[in-house]
C-alpha positions in Angstrom: 0.0 0.0 0.0 1.2 3.5 -0.7 1.4 6.2 2.0 -1.3 8.8 2.1 -0.1 12.4 1.4 0.2 14.4 4.6 -2.4 17.2 5.0 -0.7 20.5 4.8 -2.2 23.7 6.2 -3.1 25.8 3.2 -1.4 29.2 3.0 -4.0 32.0 3.8 -3.1 33.9 0.6 -3.9 30.9 -1.6 -7.4 30.5 -0.2 -10.5 32.3 -1.4 -11.5 35.2 0.8 -15.2 34.3 0.8 -17.0 31.0 1.1 -16.9 30.7 -2.6 -18.7 31.5 -5.9 -21.6 29.3 -5.0 -22.6 31.9 -2.4 -23.9 34.0 -5.2 -27.1 32.3 -6.4 -26.8 33.8 -9.9 -23.4 32.1 -10.2 -24.4 28.6 -9.3 -24.1 25.8 -11.8 -25.2 22.8 -9.6 -27.8 23.1 -6.8 -28.7 20.2 -4.6 -31.4 20.6 -2.0 -32.5 18.1 0.7 -31.5 15.1 -1.5 -32.2 11.7 -0.1 -31.2 8.4 -1.8 -32.3 5.1 -0.3 -31.3 1.5 -0.7 -33.8 -1.1 0.8 -32.2 -3.9 2.8 -33.5 -6.7 5.0 -32.8 -4.5 8.0 -34.5 -1.4 6.7 -33.7 1.4 4.2 -30.1 2.6 4.1 -29.9 6.3 3.2 -26.8 6.6 0.9 -27.3 10.4 1.2 -29.7 12.0 3.6 -31.2 15.5 3.2 -28.0 16.6 1.5 -27.7 20.2 0.4 -24.8 21.4 -1.8 -24.0 24.1 -4.4 -21.2 24.4 -6.8 -20.4 27.7 -8.5 -18.8 28.6 -11.8 -15.0 28.2 -11.8 -15.1 26.7 -8.3 -13.3 23.7 -6.8 -15.4 22.2 -4.0 -14.2 19.3 -1.9 -16.5 16.7 -0.2 -14.5 14.8 2.4 -15.4 11.9 4.7 -14.6 8.3 5.6 -15.4 5.4 3.2 -19.1 4.7 3.4 -20.1 8.2 4.2 -22.1 8.5 0.9 -19.8 10.6 -1.2 -19.8 8.3 -4.3 -23.6 7.9 -4.1 -23.9 11.6 -4.2 -21.7 11.8 -7.3 -23.8 9.1 -9.1 -27.1 10.8 -8.0 -26.0 14.1 -9.6 -25.7 12.3 -12.9 -28.9 10.3 -12.5 -26.9 7.1 -12.3 -28.4 5.5 -9.2 -29.5 2.1 -10.3 -32.2 -0.1 -8.7 -32.8 -1.1 -6.0 -31.5 2.4 -5.1 -34.0 5.2 -5.5 -34.5 8.9 -5.0 -36.6 9.5 -2.0 -36.7 13.3 -1.8 -35.1 16.6 -2.6 -33.9 18.0 -5.9 -30.8 18.2 -8.1 -30.7 21.1 -10.6 -28.1 21.8 -13.2 -28.3 25.4 -14.4 -32.0 25.3 -13.4 -32.7 22.0 -15.1 -34.1 19.0 -13.2 -31.4 16.3 -13.2 -33.8 13.8 -11.7 -35.7 13.8 -15.0 -34.0 10.9 -16.9 -34.2 12.8 -20.2 -32.4 15.8 -18.8 -29.8 13.7 -17.1 -29.1 11.8 -20.4 -28.7 15.1 -22.3 -26.4 16.7 -19.7 -24.3 13.6 -18.6 -21.0 13.4 -20.3 -21.5 16.7 -22.1 -22.0 19.4 -19.6 -21.2 17.4 -16.4 -18.7 14.5 -16.5 -17.2 12.2 -14.0 -13.8 10.8 -13.3 -14.4 7.4 -11.7 -12.6 6.0 -8.7 -10.7 3.1 -10.3 -9.4 3.6 -13.8 -8.5 -0.1 -14.2 -12.1 -1.1 -13.6 -13.6 1.9 -15.5 -11.6 1.3 -18.7 -12.7 -1.6 -20.9 -9.9 -4.1 -20.8 -10.9 -5.5 -24.2 -10.8 -2.2 -26.1 -7.9 0.1 -26.8 -7.7 3.6 -25.4 -8.4 4.9 -28.9 -11.5 2.7 -29.4 -13.0 3.9 -26.1 -12.3 7.6 -26.8 -13.6 7.3 -30.4 -16.9 5.7 -29.2 -17.4 8.5 -26.7 -16.7 11.3 -29.2 -19.0 9.8 -31.8 -21.9 9.3 -29.4 -21.6 12.4 -27.2 -19.8 15.0 -29.3 -21.1 13.9 -32.7 -17.6 13.9 -34.3 -17.0 11.8 -37.5 -14.1 10.9 -39.7 -10.6 12.4 -39.2 -11.9 14.8 -36.6 -12.4 11.9 -34.2 -8.7 10.8 -34.4 -7.5 14.4 -34.2 -9.5 15.0 -31.1 -8.3 11.8 -29.5 -4.7 12.8 -30.0 -5.5 16.3 -28.7 -7.1 15.0 -25.5 -4.2 12.6 -24.7 -1.7 15.4 -25.4 -3.7 17.7 -23.2 -3.4 15.4 -20.2 0.4 15.0 -20.6 0.6 11.6 -22.2 3.7 11.3 -24.3 3.4 9.9 -27.9 -0.4 10.2 -27.9 -0.9 8.7 -31.3 0.9 5.6 -30.2 -1.0 5.3 -26.9 -4.3 5.2 -28.8 -3.4 1.6 -29.7 -2.7 0.7 -26.1 -4.9 -1.4 -23.7 -5.4 -0.4 -20.1 -3.1 -3.2 -18.8 -0.3 -1.7 -20.8 -0.5 1.6 -19.0 0.7 2.6 -15.6 -1.7 3.7 -12.9 -0.9 7.3 -13.4 -1.4 7.0 -17.2 -4.7 5.2 -16.8 -5.9 8.0 -14.6 -4.8 10.6 -17.2 -6.8 8.7 -19.8 -9.9 8.9 -17.5 -9.4 12.6 -17.2 -9.1 12.9 -21.0 -12.3 10.9 -21.3 -14.1 13.2 -18.9 -12.9 16.3 -20.8 -13.8 15.0 -24.2 -17.0 17.0 -24.6 -15.8 20.2 -22.9 -17.9 19.9 -19.7 -18.5 22.8 -17.3 -18.3 20.6 -14.2 -16.0 17.6 -13.4 -17.0 15.2 -10.6 -13.7 13.6 -9.5 -14.4 10.6 -7.4 -11.2 9.7 -5.4 -9.0 10.4 -8.5 -5.8 9.7 -6.6 -6.8 6.4 -4.9 -4.2 3.7 -5.4 -1.5 6.0 -6.7 1.8 6.7 -5.0 2.4 10.1 -3.5 4.4 11.5 -6.4 1.8 10.4 -9.0 -1.0 11.8 -6.8 0.7 15.2 -6.9 1.1 15.0 -10.7 -2.6 14.1 -11.1 -3.8 16.9 -8.8 -1.5 19.5 -10.5 -2.9 18.4 -13.9 -6.5 18.7 -12.7 -5.8 22.1 -11.1 -4.1 23.4 -14.3 -6.8 22.1 -16.6 -9.6 23.5 -14.5 -7.9 26.9 -14.5 -7.1 26.9 -18.2 -10.4 25.5 -19.3 -12.6 27.3 -16.7 -14.0 24.0 -15.5 -15.6 23.7 -12.0 -14.6 20.6 -10.0 -16.4 18.7 -7.4 -13.6 16.7 -5.6 -14.8 13.6 -3.7 -12.1 12.3 -1.4 -11.3 10.9 2.0 -7.8 12.6 1.9 -7.6 15.9 3.6 -4.2 16.5 1.9 -6.0 16.4 -1.4 -8.6 18.9 -0.2 -5.9 21.3 1.2 -3.9 21.2 -2.0 -6.8 21.5 -4.5 -10.1 23.0 -3.2 -11.5 26.4 -2.5 -14.2 25.2 -0.1 -14.9 21.9 1.7 -18.0 20.1 2.9 -17.4 17.4 5.5 -19.7 14.4 5.2 -20.7 11.8 7.7 -23.4 9.0 7.4 -24.8 10.6 4.3 -25.1 14.1 5.8 -23.1 17.3 5.6 -21.8 18.1 9.1 -19.6 21.1 8.2 -19.3 23.6 5.3 -16.5 26.3 5.2 -13.6 27.7 3.2 -10.5 25.5 3.3 -8.4 27.7 5.6 -11.1 28.0 8.2 -11.5 24.2 8.5 -7.8 23.6 8.9 -7.3 26.5 11.3 -10.3 25.9 13.5 -12.6 22.9 12.7 -16.0 23.3 14.3 -17.6 19.9 14.1 -16.0 17.2 16.3 -15.9 14.8 13.3 -13.9 17.4 11.3 -11.5 17.8 14.2 -11.1 14.0 14.5 -10.3 13.8 10.8 -7.6 16.4 11.1 -6.0 14.8 14.2 -5.8 11.4 12.5 -3.7 12.7 9.6 0.1 13.1 9.7 1.4 16.7 9.5 4.7 17.5 7.9 5.0 20.8 9.9 4.8 19.2 13.3 6.7 16.4 15.0 5.5 16.7 18.5 2.0 15.4 18.1 0.8 11.8 18.3 -1.9 10.8 15.8 -5.4 10.3 17.4 -7.9 8.0 15.8 -11.6 8.7 15.9 -13.1 6.4 18.6 -15.6 3.7 17.7 -16.5 2.4 14.3 -18.6 3.8 11.4 -22.3 3.2 12.0 -24.5 0.5 10.7 -26.3 2.7 8.2 -29.5 0.6 8.6 -29.6 1.3 12.3 -28.8 5.0 12.7 -29.4 6.5 16.1 -32.5 8.8 16.5 -30.2 11.7 17.3 -26.9 12.9 15.8 -25.3 10.2 13.7 -21.9 11.0 15.2 -23.1 11.0 18.8 -21.9 7.4 19.6 -18.4 8.4 18.7 -18.4 12.0 19.8 -16.3 13.1 22.8 -18.6 16.1 23.3 -21.9 14.4 23.2 -24.7 15.4 25.6 -28.3 14.6 26.4 -29.6 16.7 23.6 -27.4 15.0 21.0 -29.3 11.7 21.3 -32.7 13.1 20.9 -32.8 14.5 17.3 -30.3 15.1 14.5 -29.0 18.7 14.4 -29.7 20.8 11.4 -26.8 22.3 9.4 -26.9 25.8 10.8 -25.1 29.0 9.9 -22.7 30.1 12.7 -20.8 32.9 10.8 -21.0 34.4 7.3 -18.8 31.7 5.9 -19.4 28.7 8.2 -22.2 26.1 8.6 -22.1 23.3 11.2 -24.5 20.6 12.2 -23.8 20.4 16.0 -25.8 21.3 19.0 -22.6 22.4 20.8 -21.9 25.1 18.2 -23.9 28.3 17.6 -23.5 31.7 16.1 -21.7 34.1 18.5 -23.9 36.9 20.0 -24.0 40.0 17.8 
């Protein structure tokens, strides 16, 4: 296994001064409100995402961070209308530039063209029986409507754009002939094929060593800046969030528990879960601290407590925490937290 990249504290001058472009309603591309996605099981319905609210603005890089099983990937699939039975939408809305993405016809029209996804494991996502070129050509013909020589020219352009050497040669390669970093670059090229306005990047650095992780993140950062593409980064790695994103939303048990600019979360996390995540990650700028794991285990999602989902693991839990789940409440102009122990300071 490769080591996880340490989570640096972002320099204040590199972080957006406000909570982000999505604060301005006129600038929002993606708007999710109270979204709930359920999966029926023998023990009851498991909510992959539960009353989730999230906005992504134009030219923004938003991170969604949480442990495995917190619902991040389900959220990404729900945005694109790719939740398959027995999963089903149980409430809320997903709107892309005002269009209802829960309408299958709208999702089909937008998916891959205006909103694209970089999936978690390129070895699984790429077809092992087809060359890289064959997969790119199929996408360009179906989604971009290209024909003839324009298809090959665009394939070469895309591979060159993501930094693959000898792109014309690599079109003849199969996935198993490429390194992990090159496969991820092919996935990025595939996502960019139709010039989307939003990229959903689902754990794009998983399984890569630290050096290749840095290369992939730098590539995504540069491409998003040059092409003006917004990015929704789904990850469990706080180092990725610190390096790449403008804002972050912390997710636990299908719910957002904290929302803030990057610098604020690293400087002063408000939710006990956010604090636990930070304390459990190595820091390159400190050698005097022992790592602290978050106590307990992730919950059985079919048997969530009646109160706050984090209450069984929370060092600050009180009587009120076990009675009802807290709402995501605004405590400052830039910060939202779902915790009964946090509130807006008196004016």
